[in-house]
C-alpha positions in Angstrom: -15.4 10.7 -14.4 -13.1 11.7 -11.3 -11.1 9.9 -9.5 -8.6 9.6 -6.8 -6.0 7.4 -6.4 -2.9 6.5 -3.7 0.2 5.0 -5.5 3.5 3.9 -3.7 6.8 3.5 -5.3 9.4 0.7 -4.2 12.0 3.2 -5.5 10.3 5.8 -2.4 9.6 3.6 0.3 7.2 5.2 3.3 6.0 7.3 0.4 2.9 8.0 -0.9 1.6 9.9 -3.5 -2.6 11.1 -3.8 -3.5 12.5 -6.8 -6.8 12.9 -9.1 -7.5 12.2 -12.6 -10.5 11.9 -15.0 -8.5 9.4 -17.1 -8.4 6.2 -16.3 -6.1 5.5 -13.2 -4.5 2.7 -15.2 -3.8 5.4 -17.8 -2.4 7.8 -15.3 -0.2 5.5 -13.9 1.4 5.0 -17.5 1.6 8.5 -17.5 3.3 8.9 -14.0 6.2 6.2 -15.1 9.0 8.6 -16.8 12.7 8.4 -17.1 12.2 10.4 -14.0 11.5 7.5 -11.8 13.2 4.6 -11.1 10.1 2.2 -11.1 6.5 2.0 -12.0 4.1 3.3 -9.9 1.5 1.0 -7.9 -2.3 1.3 -7.4 -2.8 0.8 -2.9 -7.0 1.7 -3.5 -8.5 4.1 -5.9 -12.0 5.4 -6.0 -14.2 7.2 -7.7 -15.6 10.3 -6.3 -18.4 12.6 -6.9 -16.0 15.5 -7.1 -12.2 14.6 -7.7 -10.6 18.4 -6.5 -12.4 18.4 -2.9 -11.6 15.3 -1.9 -8.1 15.6 -3.1 -8.2 18.6 -1.4 -9.8 17.0 1.6 -6.8 14.3 2.0 -4.2 16.0 1.1 -5.2 18.9 4.4 -5.5 16.2 6.3 -2.3 14.1 6.5 -0.9 17.8 5.3 2.1 17.4 7.9 2.7 14.5 5.9 4.2 16.3 2.8 6.7 15.7 2.2 7.2 18.9 -0.1 3.6 22.2 0.1 4.0 21.8 -3.8 4.3 18.1 -4.1 1.6 14.9 -4.2 3.9 13.3 -2.1 3.5 12.5 1.9 6.3 10.4 4.0 2.2 8.2 5.1 1.1 4.6 5.3 -0.9 4.0 2.5 -3.5 1.9 4.6 -4.3 5.6 6.3 -4.7 7.2 3.6 -7.5 4.4 1.9 -8.9 4.4 5.6 -10.3 8.1 4.5 -10.2 8.4 1.1 -12.8 4.7 1.5 -15.1 7.0 3.0 -15.4 9.1 0.8 -15.5 7.1 -2.7 -18.8 6.2 -4.2 -17.0 2.6 -6.1 -14.0 1.5 -5.6 -11.3 1.7 -9.1 -8.3 0.0 -8.2 -7.3 -1.7 -10.7 -7.1 -5.2 -11.3 -5.1 -6.4 -13.6 -0.9 -5.3 -13.2 0.3 -2.0 -14.4 2.3 -2.2 -17.1 4.6 0.5 -19.1 6.8 -1.4 -21.0 7.9 -5.7 -20.4 9.9 -6.5 -17.3 8.2 -3.8 -14.8 6.8 -6.4 -12.2 10.4 -8.7 -11.7 12.0 -4.9 -11.7 9.8 -4.0 -8.8 10.0 -7.4 -7.2 13.5 -7.5 -7.3 13.8 -4.0 -5.6 11.4 -5.8 -2.8 14.1 -8.6 -2.1 16.7 -6.1 -1.9 15.0 -4.6 1.3 15.7 -6.0 5.2 13.4 -9.3 5.6 10.1 -8.8 7.9 10.4 -10.5 11.0 7.7 -10.0 13.5 10.6 -9.5 16.4 11.2 -6.9 14.8 7.6 -4.7 14.8 7.4 -6.5 18.4 4.4 -9.0 17.3 3.9 -11.3 19.5 3.8 -15.3 18.6 0.0 -15.6 18.2 -1.3 -12.4 17.6 -4.0 -12.1 15.2 -3.5 -10.0 12.2 -6.4 -8.9 10.1 -6.3 -8.3 6.3 -6.3 -4.3 5.1 -8.4 -4.8 2.6 -11.3 -6.4 4.9 -13.4 -9.0 4.2 -13.1 -10.5 7.1 -9.6 -12.7 6.2 -7.7 -13.4 9.7 -4.4 -14.9 9.9 -2.0 -15.8 13.4 1.4 -15.8 13.4 3.4 -19.0 14.0 7.1 -17.9 14.2 9.2 -15.0 12.7 8.3 -15.4 9.4 4.9 -17.9 9.2 1.5 -17.1 9.4 -1.1 -20.0 10.3 -3.2 -18.7 7.6 -6.7 -21.4 6.2 -5.0 -23.8 8.9 -1.8 -24.1 6.6 1.7 -22.0 7.6 2.4 -19.1 4.8 3.8 -16.0 4.4 2.5 -12.7 4.8 3.1 -12.1 1.2 1.6 -15.7 0.4 -1.6 -15.4 2.1 -2.3 -11.4 0.9 -2.0 -12.9 -3.1 -4.3 -15.2 -2.5 -7.1 -13.2 -0.9 -6.3 -10.5 -3.7 -6.7 -13.1 -6.6 -9.7 -13.9 -4.8 -10.5 -10.5 -4.8 -10.0 -10.3 -8.3 -6.7 -8.9 -8.6 -4.0 -10.7 -11.2 -1.2 -8.9 -8.7 1.5 -11.5 -9.0 3.4 -10.3 -6.4 2.6 -7.9 -3.2 4.7 -6.3 -0.3 3.1 -8.8 2.5 3.7 -6.2 5.0 1.1 -2.8 3.9 -1.6 -5.7 3.8 -1.7 -7.4 7.2 -2.8 -5.3 10.2 -1.9 -5.7 13.9 -4.1 -3.6 16.7 -5.1 -1.6 13.1 -2.3 -0.4 12.5 -0.5 -2.4 9.0 2.9 -4.4 10.0 5.1 -1.8 7.6 4.3 1.2 9.8 4.9 -0.7 12.6 8.0 -1.6 12.0 9.2 1.6 11.3 7.7 2.8 14.2 10.5 0.6 15.8 12.8 1.4 14.1 13.0 4.8 15.3 11.0 6.7 12.2 8.1 9.1 13.3 5.9 10.4 11.4 6.5 7.9 8.3 9.5 8.8 7.7 10.7 11.1 10.2 13.6 11.2 12.1 12.4 11.1 16.0 
């Protein structure tokens, strides 16, 4: 079996890891959780593929101008962009459905790091009230922006993360906490990418 994965890490905001493995994706994530990494990796998307070497090379080439270092598999890139390409080459979605922990307290550590980031507001990304958002995983889920911090989803007001968590649970994922801005799209881009661009950060992390 061969797999290609897209990982994120809250300790490295704006950076993703695109790699391959013949072992289970969850096992690979645990192996990457070494003493040199402050927080565990999270899997944004993983796929079973025919030829992992060919697929990984194609992704590395496609996003080569976003690479942090040529000798590393890290890219300053919105994970949704990488997923859109990998999905086309996928035989099966193998994104872990359950929370992957190396040790107790991993999920809490990730969530604490998220709370330290500035809170997202739609005005900072110039997303107008009344705008329709699309869920990044597909499946036809949409939501409407109500005010700076609230959306309407299925007739109820909630947060980006709250709505994303409900959808992911319905899709079979047990992830207790998610970064909502990475899972909702406005005009084809994640809200996280919109925010970074309007903060004057181009190429997903490189100053313009």
